[in-house]
A tleap script that builds the chain and sets N, CA, C and O, in Angstrom:
source leaprc.protein.ff14SB
mol = sequence {
  NMET ARG LEU THR LEU VAL PHE LEU PHE LEU
  VAL PHE ILE ILE SER TYR VAL VAL ALA GLU
  GLY PHE THR LYS PHE ILE VAL GLY LEU LYS
  SER PRO VAL THR GLN ALA LYS ILE ASN LYS
  VAL LYS GLU ASP ILE ILE ASN ALA GLY GLY
  GLN ILE VAL ASP GLU ILE ASN LEU GLY MET
  ARG SER LEU ILE VAL THR PHE PRO ASP ASP
  SER MET ILE HIE LYS LEU ALA ILE SER ASP
  ASN ILE ASP PHE ILE GLU LYS ASP LYS ALA
  GLY GLN LYS GLU ASN LYS CASN
}
set mol.1.N position { -19.329 1.905 -0.695 }
set mol.1.CA position { -18.120 2.645 -0.428 }
set mol.1.C position { -17.661 3.401 -1.678 }
set mol.1.O position { -17.293 4.573 -1.602 }
set mol.2.N position { -17.685 2.728 -2.814 }
set mol.2.CA position { -17.272 3.379 -4.056 }
set mol.2.C position { -18.208 4.522 -4.413 }
set mol.2.O position { -17.775 5.574 -4.884 }
set mol.3.N position { -19.484 4.304 -4.186 }
set mol.3.CA position { -20.455 5.353 -4.484 }
set mol.3.C position { -20.191 6.590 -3.633 }
set mol.3.O position { -20.300 7.714 -4.122 }
set mol.4.N position { -19.851 6.392 -2.380 }
set mol.4.CA position { -19.542 7.510 -1.487 }
set mol.4.C position { -18.308 8.261 -1.972 }
set mol.4.O position { -18.299 9.492 -1.982 }
set mol.5.N position { -17.274 7.542 -2.373 }
set mol.5.CA position { -16.060 8.181 -2.874 }
set mol.5.C position { -16.320 8.952 -4.163 }
set mol.5.O position { -15.807 10.056 -4.344 }
set mol.6.N position { -17.108 8.377 -5.046 }
set mol.6.CA position { -17.456 9.059 -6.291 }
set mol.6.C position { -18.243 10.330 -5.989 }
set mol.6.O position { -17.993 11.373 -6.594 }
set mol.7.N position { -19.182 10.251 -5.069 }
set mol.7.CA position { -19.981 11.412 -4.686 }
set mol.7.C position { -19.089 12.519 -4.121 }
set mol.7.O position { -19.223 13.681 -4.505 }
set mol.8.N position { -18.184 12.164 -3.214 }
set mol.8.CA position { -17.287 13.160 -2.625 }
set mol.8.C position { -16.370 13.779 -3.677 }
set mol.8.O position { -16.098 14.980 -3.645 }
set mol.9.N position { -15.903 12.964 -4.597 }
set mol.9.CA position { -15.062 13.471 -5.674 }
set mol.9.C position { -15.834 14.465 -6.539 }
set mol.9.O position { -15.306 15.517 -6.898 }
set mol.10.N position { -17.067 14.139 -6.870 }
set mol.10.CA position { -17.890 15.040 -7.680 }
set mol.10.C position { -18.172 16.352 -6.956 }
set mol.10.O position { -18.145 17.418 -7.570 }
set mol.11.N position { -18.439 16.281 -5.667 }
set mol.11.CA position { -18.675 17.501 -4.886 }
set mol.11.C position { -17.431 18.378 -4.910 }
set mol.11.O position { -17.530 19.595 -5.069 }
set mol.12.N position { -16.261 17.764 -4.752 }
set mol.12.CA position { -15.007 18.511 -4.785 }
set mol.12.C position { -14.807 19.181 -6.144 }
set mol.12.O position { -14.475 20.365 -6.204 }
set mol.13.N position { -15.001 18.449 -7.215 }
set mol.13.CA position { -14.814 18.988 -8.566 }
set mol.13.C position { -15.800 20.114 -8.843 }
set mol.13.O position { -15.416 21.154 -9.377 }
set mol.14.N position { -17.053 19.921 -8.491 }
set mol.14.CA position { -18.071 20.948 -8.733 }
set mol.14.C position { -17.761 22.208 -7.938 }
set mol.14.O position { -17.881 23.313 -8.468 }
set mol.15.N position { -17.366 22.065 -6.682 }
set mol.15.CA position { -17.055 23.245 -5.875 }
set mol.15.C position { -15.835 23.976 -6.425 }
set mol.15.O position { -15.770 25.203 -6.350 }
set mol.16.N position { -14.872 23.249 -6.974 }
set mol.16.CA position { -13.695 23.877 -7.576 }
set mol.16.C position { -14.085 24.656 -8.825 }
set mol.16.O position { -13.636 25.787 -9.012 }
set mol.17.N position { -14.901 24.074 -9.670 }
set mol.17.CA position { -15.319 24.722 -10.910 }
set mol.17.C position { -16.167 25.952 -10.616 }
set mol.17.O position { -16.018 26.977 -11.281 }
set mol.18.N position { -17.051 25.866 -9.633 }
set mol.18.CA position { -17.901 27.004 -9.285 }
set mol.18.C position { -17.053 28.153 -8.763 }
set mol.18.O position { -17.315 29.309 -9.095 }
set mol.19.N position { -16.046 27.862 -7.956 }
set mol.19.CA position { -15.214 28.915 -7.374 }
set mol.19.C position { -14.249 29.518 -8.394 }
set mol.19.O position { -13.777 30.640 -8.212 }
set mol.20.N position { -13.956 28.786 -9.458 }
set mol.20.CA position { -13.044 29.287 -10.465 }
set mol.20.C position { -13.667 30.497 -11.143 }
set mol.20.O position { -14.849 30.473 -11.485 }
set mol.21.N position { -12.902 31.538 -11.339 }
set mol.21.CA position { -13.414 32.750 -11.950 }
set mol.21.C position { -13.866 33.772 -10.927 }
set mol.21.O position { -14.082 34.933 -11.273 }
set mol.22.N position { -14.014 33.373 -9.687 }
set mol.22.CA position { -14.373 34.299 -8.624 }
set mol.22.C position { -13.088 34.927 -8.087 }
set mol.22.O position { -12.034 34.290 -8.088 }
set mol.23.N position { -13.175 36.162 -7.635 }
set mol.23.CA position { -12.041 36.857 -7.046 }
set mol.23.C position { -12.239 36.939 -5.543 }
set mol.23.O position { -13.329 37.272 -5.076 }
set mol.24.N position { -11.181 36.635 -4.774 }
set mol.24.CA position { -11.266 36.689 -3.315 }
set mol.24.C position { -10.887 38.079 -2.812 }
set mol.24.O position { -9.968 38.718 -3.324 }
set mol.25.N position { -11.622 38.528 -1.795 }
set mol.25.CA position { -11.350 39.798 -1.146 }
set mol.25.C position { -11.356 39.603 0.361 }
set mol.25.O position { -12.004 38.694 0.881 }
set mol.26.N position { -10.624 40.472 1.057 }
set mol.26.CA position { -10.681 40.542 2.510 }
set mol.26.C position { -11.467 41.797 2.850 }
set mol.26.O position { -11.124 42.893 2.408 }
set mol.27.N position { -12.520 41.632 3.638 }
set mol.27.CA position { -13.369 42.749 4.044 }
set mol.27.C position { -13.184 42.939 5.545 }
set mol.27.O position { -13.593 42.092 6.339 }
set mol.28.N position { -12.561 44.065 5.934 }
set mol.28.CA position { -12.332 44.366 7.347 }
set mol.28.C position { -13.498 45.144 7.927 }
set mol.28.O position { -14.019 46.058 7.289 }
set mol.29.N position { -13.911 44.785 9.136 }
set mol.29.CA position { -15.048 45.438 9.787 }
set mol.29.C position { -14.568 46.539 10.723 }
set mol.29.O position { -13.529 46.411 11.370 }
set mol.30.N position { -15.344 47.634 10.788 }
set mol.30.CA position { -15.012 48.744 11.680 }
set mol.30.C position { -15.277 48.361 13.125 }
set mol.30.O position { -16.232 47.648 13.433 }
set mol.31.N position { -14.411 48.851 14.008 }
set mol.31.CA position { -14.598 48.647 15.452 }
set mol.31.C position { -15.580 49.680 15.980 }
set mol.31.O position { -15.657 50.779 15.430 }
set mol.32.N position { -16.312 49.374 17.000 }
set mol.32.CA position { -16.441 48.092 17.681 }
set mol.32.C position { -17.293 47.139 16.846 }
set mol.32.O position { -18.278 47.542 16.228 }
set mol.33.N position { -16.899 45.885 16.842 }
set mol.33.CA position { -17.593 44.872 16.048 }
set mol.33.C position { -18.627 44.178 16.925 }
set mol.33.O position { -18.298 43.606 17.964 }
set mol.34.N position { -19.878 44.237 16.489 }
set mol.34.CA position { -20.967 43.550 17.185 }
set mol.34.C position { -21.504 42.447 16.283 }
set mol.34.O position { -21.241 42.441 15.081 }
set mol.35.N position { -22.242 41.530 16.852 }
set mol.35.CA position { -22.835 40.456 16.053 }
set mol.35.C position { -23.827 41.022 15.049 }
set mol.35.O position { -23.947 40.507 13.937 }
set mol.36.N position { -24.539 42.077 15.429 }
set mol.36.CA position { -25.487 42.715 14.508 }
set mol.36.C position { -24.756 43.308 13.305 }
set mol.36.O position { -25.244 43.228 12.178 }
set mol.37.N position { -23.590 43.899 13.544 }
set mol.37.CA position { -22.795 44.482 12.460 }
set mol.37.C position { -22.291 43.380 11.524 }
set mol.37.O position { -22.323 43.533 10.303 }
set mol.38.N position { -21.825 42.271 12.106 }
set mol.38.CA position { -21.350 41.142 11.293 }
set mol.38.C position { -22.481 40.599 10.428 }
set mol.38.O position { -22.289 40.347 9.238 }
set mol.39.N position { -23.646 40.421 11.015 }
set mol.39.CA position { -24.801 39.903 10.268 }
set mol.39.C position { -25.204 40.844 9.142 }
set mol.39.O position { -25.566 40.387 8.058 }
set mol.40.N position { -25.147 42.158 9.382 }
set mol.40.CA position { -25.524 43.147 8.361 }
set mol.40.C position { -24.542 43.098 7.192 }
set mol.40.O position { -24.955 43.121 6.033 }
set mol.41.N position { -23.245 43.033 7.495 }
set mol.41.CA position { -22.237 42.976 6.429 }
set mol.41.C position { -22.382 41.681 5.630 }
set mol.41.O position { -22.282 41.704 4.403 }
set mol.42.N position { -22.614 40.554 6.305 }
set mol.42.CA position { -22.823 39.284 5.603 }
set mol.42.C position { -24.031 39.370 4.671 }
set mol.42.O position { -23.981 38.899 3.535 }
set mol.43.N position { -25.101 39.967 5.153 }
set mol.43.CA position { -26.307 40.133 4.332 }
set mol.43.C position { -26.015 41.016 3.119 }
set mol.43.O position { -26.466 40.719 2.013 }
set mol.44.N position { -25.258 42.103 3.323 }
set mol.44.CA position { -24.899 42.996 2.217 }
set mol.44.C position { -24.048 42.278 1.174 }
set mol.44.O position { -24.221 42.495 -0.026 }
set mol.45.N position { -23.132 41.427 1.624 }
set mol.45.CA position { -22.267 40.678 0.703 }
set mol.45.C position { -23.099 39.737 -0.158 }
set mol.45.O position { -22.917 39.674 -1.374 }
set mol.46.N position { -24.000 39.018 0.466 }
set mol.46.CA position { -24.851 38.076 -0.270 }
set mol.46.C position { -25.768 38.823 -1.236 }
set mol.46.O position { -25.961 38.383 -2.370 }
set mol.47.N position { -26.335 39.953 -0.796 }
set mol.47.CA position { -27.216 40.747 -1.659 }
set mol.47.C position { -26.472 41.351 -2.846 }
set mol.47.O position { -27.073 41.603 -3.891 }
set mol.48.N position { -25.159 41.585 -2.692 }
set mol.48.CA position { -24.356 42.140 -3.781 }
set mol.48.C position { -23.853 41.055 -4.732 }
set mol.48.O position { -23.158 41.355 -5.702 }
set mol.49.N position { -24.203 39.792 -4.457 }
set mol.49.CA position { -23.814 38.696 -5.338 }
set mol.49.C position { -22.562 37.956 -4.906 }
set mol.49.O position { -22.023 37.152 -5.667 }
set mol.50.N position { -22.095 38.217 -3.695 }
set mol.50.CA position { -20.883 37.565 -3.204 }
set mol.50.C position { -21.171 36.333 -2.376 }
set mol.50.O position { -22.318 36.030 -2.046 }
set mol.51.N position { -20.102 35.630 -2.050 }
set mol.51.CA position { -20.176 34.456 -1.182 }
set mol.51.C position { -19.168 34.628 -0.057 }
set mol.51.O position { -18.065 35.127 -0.282 }
set mol.52.N position { -19.536 34.222 1.143 }
set mol.52.CA position { -18.649 34.299 2.291 }
set mol.52.C position { -17.881 32.985 2.379 }
set mol.52.O position { -18.476 31.913 2.494 }
set mol.53.N position { -16.559 33.078 2.325 }
set mol.53.CA position { -15.702 31.902 2.346 }
set mol.53.C position { -15.262 31.575 3.767 }
set mol.53.O position { -15.264 30.413 4.174 }
set mol.54.N position { -14.881 32.615 4.525 }
set mol.54.CA position { -14.356 32.388 5.868 }
set mol.54.C position { -14.510 33.658 6.692 }
set mol.54.O position { -14.740 34.743 6.159 }
set mol.55.N position { -14.379 33.496 8.002 }
set mol.55.CA position { -14.463 34.612 8.936 }
set mol.55.C position { -13.199 34.596 9.791 }
set mol.55.O position { -12.830 33.560 10.343 }
set mol.56.N position { -12.537 35.747 9.898 }
set mol.56.CA position { -11.314 35.859 10.683 }
set mol.56.C position { -11.652 36.555 11.993 }
set mol.56.O position { -12.205 37.654 11.993 }
set mol.57.N position { -11.319 35.913 13.107 }
set mol.57.CA position { -11.647 36.448 14.424 }
set mol.57.C position { -10.422 36.833 15.236 }
set mol.57.O position { -10.563 37.293 16.369 }
set mol.58.N position { -9.243 36.661 14.699 }
set mol.58.CA position { -8.012 36.984 15.421 }
set mol.58.C position { -7.646 38.439 15.163 }
set mol.58.O position { -7.518 38.854 14.011 }
set mol.59.N position { -7.478 39.214 16.230 }
set mol.59.CA position { -7.139 40.626 16.049 }
set mol.59.C position { -8.294 41.362 15.416 }
set mol.59.O position { -9.379 41.449 15.992 }
set mol.60.N position { -8.062 41.895 14.222 }
set mol.60.CA position { -9.107 42.622 13.518 }
set mol.60.C position { -10.127 41.641 12.943 }
set mol.60.O position { -9.745 40.636 12.344 }
set mol.61.N position { -11.401 41.915 13.114 }
set mol.61.CA position { -12.454 41.048 12.570 }
set mol.61.C position { -12.604 41.341 11.082 }
set mol.61.O position { -12.714 42.496 10.671 }
set mol.62.N position { -12.607 40.289 10.293 }
set mol.62.CA position { -12.770 40.448 8.855 }
set mol.62.C position { -13.380 39.199 8.249 }
set mol.62.O position { -13.468 38.152 8.891 }
set mol.63.N position { -13.800 39.330 7.002 }
set mol.63.CA position { -14.416 38.242 6.258 }
set mol.63.C position { -13.632 38.021 4.975 }
set mol.63.O position { -13.158 38.975 4.357 }
set mol.64.N position { -13.497 36.770 4.579 }
set mol.64.CA position { -12.949 36.428 3.273 }
set mol.64.C position { -14.153 36.149 2.388 }
set mol.64.O position { -14.973 35.282 2.692 }
set mol.65.N position { -14.254 36.888 1.291 }
set mol.65.CA position { -15.419 36.768 0.417 }
set mol.65.C position { -14.966 36.593 -1.028 }
set mol.65.O position { -13.836 36.932 -1.380 }
set mol.66.N position { -15.857 36.063 -1.858 }
set mol.66.CA position { -15.587 35.964 -3.288 }
set mol.66.C position { -16.711 36.645 -4.050 }
set mol.66.O position { -17.869 36.637 -3.634 }
set mol.67.N position { -16.333 37.238 -5.186 }
set mol.67.CA position { -17.293 37.859 -6.087 }
set mol.67.C position { -16.968 37.429 -7.507 }
set mol.67.O position { -15.795 37.311 -7.862 }
set mol.68.N position { -17.991 37.192 -8.328 }
set mol.68.CA position { -17.747 36.776 -9.705 }
set mol.68.C position { -17.200 37.910 -10.563 }
set mol.68.O position { -16.600 37.666 -11.611 }
set mol.69.N position { -17.404 39.148 -10.123 }
set mol.69.CA position { -16.987 40.313 -10.891 }
set mol.69.C position { -16.392 41.323 -9.916 }
set mol.69.O position { -17.013 41.655 -8.907 }
set mol.70.N position { -15.191 41.811 -10.215 }
set mol.70.CA position { -14.521 42.752 -9.310 }
set mol.70.C position { -15.342 44.006 -9.045 }
set mol.70.O position { -15.259 44.580 -7.959 }
set mol.71.N position { -16.126 44.434 -10.012 }
set mol.71.CA position { -16.884 45.676 -9.843 }
set mol.71.C position { -17.990 45.539 -8.799 }
set mol.71.O position { -18.444 46.544 -8.251 }
set mol.72.N position { -18.425 44.321 -8.518 }
set mol.72.CA position { -19.513 44.123 -7.556 }
set mol.72.C position { -19.082 44.428 -6.126 }
set mol.72.O position { -19.919 44.789 -5.298 }
set mol.73.N position { -17.801 44.293 -5.821 }
set mol.73.CA position { -17.316 44.520 -4.464 }
set mol.73.C position { -17.452 45.986 -4.077 }
set mol.73.O position { -17.569 46.302 -2.894 }
set mol.74.N position { -17.438 46.878 -5.049 }
set mol.74.CA position { -17.499 48.306 -4.758 }
set mol.74.C position { -18.860 48.743 -4.235 }
set mol.74.O position { -18.993 49.840 -3.694 }
set mol.75.N position { -19.864 47.900 -4.389 }
set mol.75.CA position { -21.170 48.191 -3.793 }
set mol.75.C position { -21.070 48.212 -2.269 }
set mol.75.O position { -21.850 48.889 -1.599 }
set mol.76.N position { -20.108 47.469 -1.726 }
set mol.76.CA position { -19.941 47.390 -0.275 }
set mol.76.C position { -19.121 48.544 0.284 }
set mol.76.O position { -19.199 48.829 1.479 }
set mol.77.N position { -18.345 49.206 -0.546 }
set mol.77.CA position { -17.406 50.225 -0.072 }
set mol.77.C position { -18.096 51.389 0.631 }
set mol.77.O position { -17.469 52.069 1.443 }
set mol.78.N position { -19.354 51.630 0.343 }
set mol.78.CA position { -20.056 52.761 0.954 }
set mol.78.C position { -20.659 52.418 2.312 }
set mol.78.O position { -21.247 53.284 2.960 }
set mol.79.N position { -20.524 51.183 2.746 }
set mol.79.CA position { -21.098 50.757 4.022 }
set mol.79.C position { -20.355 51.386 5.198 }
set mol.79.O position { -19.126 51.458 5.196 }
set mol.80.N position { -21.102 51.838 6.197 }
set mol.80.CA position { -20.511 52.407 7.408 }
set mol.80.C position { -19.881 51.335 8.290 }
set mol.80.O position { -19.134 51.662 9.212 }
set mol.81.N position { -20.165 50.072 8.027 }
set mol.81.CA position { -19.659 48.975 8.856 }
set mol.81.C position { -18.323 48.417 8.375 }
set mol.81.O position { -17.708 47.606 9.066 }
set mol.82.N position { -17.868 48.844 7.198 }
set mol.82.CA position { -16.660 48.281 6.597 }
set mol.82.C position { -15.500 49.257 6.722 }
set mol.82.O position { -15.606 50.425 6.346 }
set mol.83.N position { -14.389 48.755 7.258 }
set mol.83.CA position { -13.186 49.566 7.434 }
set mol.83.C position { -12.334 49.566 6.165 }
set mol.83.O position { -11.850 50.616 5.740 }
set mol.84.N position { -12.151 48.387 5.559 }
set mol.84.CA position { -11.352 48.302 4.338 }
set mol.84.C position { -11.771 47.092 3.518 }
set mol.84.O position { -12.362 46.140 4.029 }
set mol.85.N position { -11.447 47.158 2.228 }
set mol.85.CA position { -11.638 46.037 1.305 }
set mol.85.C position { -10.358 45.938 0.488 }
set mol.85.O position { -9.915 46.921 -0.106 }
set mol.86.N position { -9.769 44.756 0.461 }
set mol.86.CA position { -8.587 44.573 -0.376 }
set mol.86.C position { -8.626 43.202 -1.032 }
set mol.86.O position { -9.169 42.241 -0.487 }
set mol.87.N position { -8.036 43.141 -2.216 }
set mol.87.CA position { -7.979 41.880 -2.952 }
set mol.87.C position { -7.041 40.933 -2.217 }
set mol.87.O position { -5.939 41.320 -1.828 }
set mol.88.N position { -7.478 39.698 -2.029 }
set mol.88.CA position { -6.654 38.688 -1.363 }
set mol.88.C position { -5.557 38.261 -2.324 }
set mol.88.O position { -5.819 37.934 -3.481 }
set mol.89.N position { -4.334 38.268 -1.834 }
set mol.89.CA position { -3.190 37.907 -2.674 }
set mol.89.C position { -2.526 36.661 -2.124 }
set mol.89.O position { -2.441 36.473 -0.910 }
set mol.90.N position { -2.064 35.824 -3.012 }
set mol.90.CA position { -1.342 34.616 -2.598 }
set mol.90.C position { 0.011 35.020 -2.037 }
set mol.90.O position { 0.665 35.925 -2.554 }
set mol.91.N position { 0.423 34.341 -0.978 }
set mol.91.CA position { 1.741 34.614 -0.397 }
set mol.91.C position { 2.836 34.199 -1.354 }
set mol.91.O position { 2.674 33.267 -2.142 }
set mol.92.N position { 3.949 34.900 -1.275 }
set mol.92.CA position { 5.070 34.576 -2.148 }
set mol.92.C position { 6.215 34.026 -1.321 }
set mol.92.O position { 6.508 34.525 -0.234 }
set mol.93.N position { 6.850 33.010 -1.837 }
set mol.93.CA position { 7.992 32.400 -1.160 }
set mol.93.C position { 9.214 33.293 -1.363 }
set mol.93.O position { 9.534 33.688 -2.484 }
set mol.94.N position { 9.887 33.601 -0.262 }
set mol.94.CA position { 11.081 34.431 -0.340 }
set mol.94.C position { 12.258 33.580 -0.780 }
set mol.94.O position { 12.486 32.500 -0.236 }
set mol.95.N position { 13.003 34.062 -1.758 }
set mol.95.CA position { 14.163 33.342 -2.277 }
set mol.95.C position { 15.411 33.860 -1.578 }
set mol.95.O position { 15.792 35.014 -1.776 }
set mol.96.N position { 16.055 33.028 -0.763 }
set mol.96.CA position { 17.247 33.436 -0.009 }
set mol.96.C position { 18.487 32.778 -0.600 }
set mol.96.O position { 19.028 31.842 -0.012 }
set mol.97.N position { 18.938 33.249 -1.742 }
set mol.97.CA position { 20.150 32.695 -2.376 }
set mol.97.C position { 21.348 33.508 -2.021 }
set mol.97.O position { 22.456 33.199 -2.459 }
savepdb mol mol.pdb
quit
């Protein structure tokens, strides 16, 4: 049991350290979105040195991706399958005083 907990803790720490320094982006796909288009964009992201973190299927189809260097994301901007690319920003709490 302890070995399992130690292993899970190490996996968590390693994944946190690896993700640190990466910048998150939201990549919106152009309509109509097909599975072939999604697969092509995913392949382009991986080939450009990025990692796919999540896929958004509500409303507009988009991907949450990370890149170690902001300049690498611009390789995707010329794709005919991508509608927009924007840096993911943390939400801010509204202060109602």
